[in-house]
ChimeraX commands (.cxc) that place a marker at each C-alpha (Angstrom):
marker #1 position 117.48,92.75,108.20 radius 0.5
marker #1 position 113.73,91.29,108.37 radius 0.5
marker #1 position 111.08,90.93,106.14 radius 0.5
marker #1 position 108.58,93.19,107.15 radius 0.5
marker #1 position 104.21,91.82,105.91 radius 0.5
marker #1 position 102.02,94.60,106.36 radius 0.5
marker #1 position 98.39,93.41,106.33 radius 0.5
marker #1 position 95.50,95.62,106.28 radius 0.5
marker #1 position 92.04,94.36,108.02 radius 0.5
marker #1 position 90.42,96.71,105.74 radius 0.5
marker #1 position 91.64,95.36,102.11 radius 0.5
marker #1 position 91.05,91.79,103.54 radius 0.5
marker #1 position 87.37,93.15,104.68 radius 0.5
marker #1 position 87.53,93.10,100.61 radius 0.5
marker #1 position 87.29,89.43,99.61 radius 0.5
marker #1 position 84.57,86.39,100.57 radius 0.5
marker #1 position 87.98,84.46,101.81 radius 0.5
marker #1 position 90.35,85.48,104.02 radius 0.5
marker #1 position 92.69,82.84,103.05 radius 0.5
marker #1 position 92.82,84.16,99.38 radius 0.5
marker #1 position 93.27,87.04,100.61 radius 0.5
marker #1 position 96.34,86.15,102.55 radius 0.5
marker #1 position 97.33,83.85,100.06 radius 0.5
marker #1 position 97.68,86.88,98.29 radius 0.5
marker #1 position 98.84,89.30,100.63 radius 0.5
marker #1 position 101.41,87.56,101.41 radius 0.5
marker #1 position 102.05,85.92,98.28 radius 0.5
marker #1 position 101.73,82.27,99.56 radius 0.5
marker #1 position 102.52,79.41,96.96 radius 0.5
marker #1 position 99.80,77.98,95.43 radius 0.5
marker #1 position 99.54,74.44,96.98 radius 0.5
marker #1 position 98.45,76.58,100.47 radius 0.5
marker #1 position 95.98,74.51,101.48 radius 0.5
marker #1 position 93.86,77.91,102.83 radius 0.5
marker #1 position 93.16,77.07,106.08 radius 0.5
marker #1 position 94.72,77.45,109.17 radius 0.5
marker #1 position 96.91,74.90,109.67 radius 0.5
marker #1 position 98.10,75.16,105.79 radius 0.5
marker #1 position 98.91,79.60,107.28 radius 0.5
marker #1 position 100.85,77.79,110.03 radius 0.5
marker #1 position 103.48,75.88,107.48 radius 0.5
marker #1 position 103.97,78.94,105.32 radius 0.5
marker #1 position 104.49,81.23,108.44 radius 0.5
marker #1 position 106.92,79.22,110.22 radius 0.5
marker #1 position 108.50,76.65,106.94 radius 0.5
marker #1 position 108.07,79.06,103.80 radius 0.5
marker #1 position 108.36,82.67,103.87 radius 0.5
marker #1 position 111.46,84.39,104.87 radius 0.5
marker #1 position 113.10,84.46,107.99 radius 0.5
marker #1 position 113.19,87.31,110.39 radius 0.5
marker #1 position 110.00,87.97,108.78 radius 0.5
marker #1 position 107.84,90.98,110.96 radius 0.5
marker #1 position 104.24,90.93,110.58 radius 0.5
marker #1 position 102.30,93.68,110.98 radius 0.5
marker #1 position 97.75,93.54,110.93 radius 0.5
marker #1 position 96.35,96.49,111.18 radius 0.5
marker #1 position 93.47,96.32,112.67 radius 0.5
marker #1 position 91.33,98.92,110.60 radius 0.5
marker #1 position 88.32,98.42,109.62 radius 0.5
marker #1 position 85.19,97.32,112.17 radius 0.5
marker #1 position 85.12,93.10,111.71 radius 0.5
marker #1 position 88.20,92.09,114.40 radius 0.5
marker #1 position 85.90,88.61,114.98 radius 0.5
marker #1 position 86.33,87.44,111.30 radius 0.5
marker #1 position 89.96,87.21,111.91 radius 0.5
marker #1 position 90.61,86.63,115.16 radius 0.5
marker #1 position 91.92,82.71,114.36 radius 0.5
marker #1 position 94.34,83.60,111.88 radius 0.5
marker #1 position 96.24,86.53,114.97 radius 0.5
marker #1 position 96.21,83.86,116.77 radius 0.5
marker #1 position 98.03,82.24,113.89 radius 0.5
marker #1 position 100.83,84.81,113.90 radius 0.5
marker #1 position 100.85,85.06,117.88 radius 0.5
marker #1 position 102.20,81.73,117.87 radius 0.5
marker #1 position 104.37,81.29,115.77 radius 0.5
marker #1 position 105.74,84.19,117.61 radius 0.5
marker #1 position 106.04,82.41,120.03 radius 0.5
marker #1 position 107.28,79.79,119.08 radius 0.5
marker #1 position 109.70,80.91,116.79 radius 0.5
marker #1 position 112.61,84.08,117.57 radius 0.5
marker #1 position 112.79,84.88,113.92 radius 0.5
marker #1 position 109.42,86.04,114.04 radius 0.5
marker #1 position 107.38,89.22,115.25 radius 0.5
marker #1 position 103.73,90.56,115.05 radius 0.5
marker #1 position 102.66,93.03,116.22 radius 0.5
marker #1 position 98.42,94.36,116.55 radius 0.5
marker #1 position 97.72,98.13,115.31 radius 0.5
marker #1 position 94.39,99.76,115.84 radius 0.5
marker #1 position 93.92,102.37,113.43 radius 0.5
marker #1 position 90.99,104.48,114.44 radius 0.5
marker link #1:1,2 radius 0.2
marker link #1:2,3 radius 0.2
marker link #1:3,4 radius 0.2
marker link #1:4,5 radius 0.2
marker link #1:5,6 radius 0.2
marker link #1:6,7 radius 0.2
marker link #1:7,8 radius 0.2
marker link #1:8,9 radius 0.2
marker link #1:9,10 radius 0.2
marker link #1:10,11 radius 0.2
marker link #1:11,12 radius 0.2
marker link #1:12,13 radius 0.2
marker link #1:13,14 radius 0.2
marker link #1:14,15 radius 0.2
marker link #1:15,16 radius 0.2
marker link #1:16,17 radius 0.2
marker link #1:17,18 radius 0.2
marker link #1:18,19 radius 0.2
marker link #1:19,20 radius 0.2
marker link #1:20,21 radius 0.2
marker link #1:21,22 radius 0.2
marker link #1:22,23 radius 0.2
marker link #1:23,24 radius 0.2
marker link #1:24,25 radius 0.2
marker link #1:25,26 radius 0.2
marker link #1:26,27 radius 0.2
marker link #1:27,28 radius 0.2
marker link #1:28,29 radius 0.2
marker link #1:29,30 radius 0.2
marker link #1:30,31 radius 0.2
marker link #1:31,32 radius 0.2
marker link #1:32,33 radius 0.2
marker link #1:33,34 radius 0.2
marker link #1:34,35 radius 0.2
marker link #1:35,36 radius 0.2
marker link #1:36,37 radius 0.2
marker link #1:37,38 radius 0.2
marker link #1:38,39 radius 0.2
marker link #1:39,40 radius 0.2
marker link #1:40,41 radius 0.2
marker link #1:41,42 radius 0.2
marker link #1:42,43 radius 0.2
marker link #1:43,44 radius 0.2
marker link #1:44,45 radius 0.2
marker link #1:45,46 radius 0.2
marker link #1:46,47 radius 0.2
marker link #1:47,48 radius 0.2
marker link #1:48,49 radius 0.2
marker link #1:49,50 radius 0.2
marker link #1:50,51 radius 0.2
marker link #1:51,52 radius 0.2
marker link #1:52,53 radius 0.2
marker link #1:53,54 radius 0.2
marker link #1:54,55 radius 0.2
marker link #1:55,56 radius 0.2
marker link #1:56,57 radius 0.2
marker link #1:57,58 radius 0.2
marker link #1:58,59 radius 0.2
marker link #1:59,60 radius 0.2
marker link #1:60,61 radius 0.2
marker link #1:61,62 radius 0.2
marker link #1:62,63 radius 0.2
marker link #1:63,64 radius 0.2
marker link #1:64,65 radius 0.2
marker link #1:65,66 radius 0.2
marker link #1:66,67 radius 0.2
marker link #1:67,68 radius 0.2
marker link #1:68,69 radius 0.2
marker link #1:69,70 radius 0.2
marker link #1:70,71 radius 0.2
marker link #1:71,72 radius 0.2
marker link #1:72,73 radius 0.2
marker link #1:73,74 radius 0.2
marker link #1:74,75 radius 0.2
marker link #1:75,76 radius 0.2
marker link #1:76,77 radius 0.2
marker link #1:77,78 radius 0.2
marker link #1:78,79 radius 0.2
marker link #1:79,80 radius 0.2
marker link #1:80,81 radius 0.2
marker link #1:81,82 radius 0.2
marker link #1:82,83 radius 0.2
marker link #1:83,84 radius 0.2
marker link #1:84,85 radius 0.2
marker link #1:85,86 radius 0.2
marker link #1:86,87 radius 0.2
marker link #1:87,88 radius 0.2
marker link #1:88,89 radius 0.2
marker link #1:89,90 radius 0.2
view
């Protein structure tokens, strides 16, 4: 059974700092460094496997999240226990 993490882009839009939102939404540890390297470390080493991340692109601010989405895509490419789905809602 996979651990499913659903992230709605529109919820992230409410935060000035994307990493603050990710830390709260993904229940990342207090020591999370709030940067892309720390996100990689937490996704590939802290969150429970098997892991499924669902990104729901339900706002117009997609460019703001491109680097974060790339981290999730790379993790899914490199780890069999991680999957990533990008869902567009209009």
